[in-house]
N, C-alpha and C positions, 0 to 999 in steps of 0.2 A: 503493499500500500504505499502511496505517496503523500500521506498526510504531511502538511507543512512544508512541502517542497515547492518552492516558488519557481516559475520560469520554464521555458521550453529547452529541450536538449538540441533540437534541430538536427539530430543524427551526426553530431560533431564532438570532438574532444573539447575539454574546457579551454584550452589555449586557442584553438580554432574558432570556437564560439566567441571569446573575447576579442580576437581579431576582426571576426565577421562584423559584430557590433561596432567596433571602433571605425571600421571602413564604411559601413552603412551610414553612421552618423556623420562622418567627415563628408561623404557624398551628399548627404541631405543638407548640410550646413552651406557647402559650396554652391550647389545647384538649386536648393529650396524646394525641390520636389525629385522623389525617386520612384521607380516602379520595380516592385519586388514582390515576392509571395505573401500571402497573408500572414503567415506565422512569423515570418521575418519582420514584417511591418510592425506586427503587434508586440514583438519582443523589443524591437529597436525604440518604439515610441517612448517607453518609460526612460530609457537610457538618454534619449535626446532631450526629453523634458527636464531631466535632473541636470543637464549641462546648461540648459537655458536659465535654469534657476541659479545655478552657479555664476553665470555670466551677468545676471541682474544685480548681484551684489557688487561687482565691479571692482573688487579690490584684489590685492595680490594673491590672496589665498584662494580665491575663486579661480583666478587664472591658472594657479598651479594644479588645482584639482581638475580643471579641464584639460590641461596638458598631460596630467596623469592618466586620464581615462583614454585619451586619443594616443594610439600607437604610432611610432614612427616620426618622421621629420614634419609632418603637417600639424603637429600639436599647437604650435606658436601661431601659425596661419588661422587655424580654426578658432583658437582662442580669441584672436583680434577680430575675426568676423562676427563671432557671437557676442562680444562685449560691445563693439562699436556699431554694428549693423542691426543685429536680430534683438539684443535685449532692450533697447530703448523702445522698440516697437511694443513690447510686451510689459512696460512699467507698470500699468494699471491692472493687468491681468494676473490672476494667481493661479495658474496651471491651465492646462488644455491648450497648449501651444501648437499641437499638431492634430491632423485630421488623416483619418484613412478613408479612401474611396475605393470601394471594390470595383473590380473589373471583371470581364469573362474569364474563363479558364485558359491557360497557356495552350497553344496548339500542340506543342511537342509532347507533354506529359500530363496534360489535363490538370496541372497544378493550379489552385486559385491564385489569381494575381491581383495587386491592388497598388494603389499609388498613396504614398506617404508624402505629406507636404505641411509647411508651416500654414497657419491659419490666416493671418492678416498680411502676408507677404506675397508678391507676385514673383513667380519664378523668373529667372533671368533669361531663359530660353525663349519665353514669349516675347519679351522686349527685343531680343535680337532678331526674331522672326518678323516682327512687326517693322522694324527698321530696314531690313532686307526687302520686305515687300513694299514699303514706301519708296525705296531708292529704285526698285525696278519700275514702278509706276511712273516715277518721274523721268526715268531713261526712256521708258516707251512713248511718252508724250513728245 
């Protein structure tokens, strides 16, 4: 019985799970929206929300906690993005920084897929696509 055992194993070892959460969180912070399986999205949601809460404090300790949770050389970059860009948006909000939007199943293995994104932040990919469309419209005229 799994009484009192929180979290999903995701069919990975502990170190692989830690790396997966760190990488998915870093991708979410950079791109503001990621597409992944439902189980991974549900598992990473709490991880990212805790990072945003650390960033909202804005002090050195919060920065160090973020850099401790994010593996590799991206820690400093992710901490800066969280503290300077994302945390000010959620100053008045006390939790619930992310949302999960369910999509259809993946064609390959029929795994349920969803989008994990920040609530009040528009993803950068849409802005880039809009500017590309505007420039092509201007060039066509």
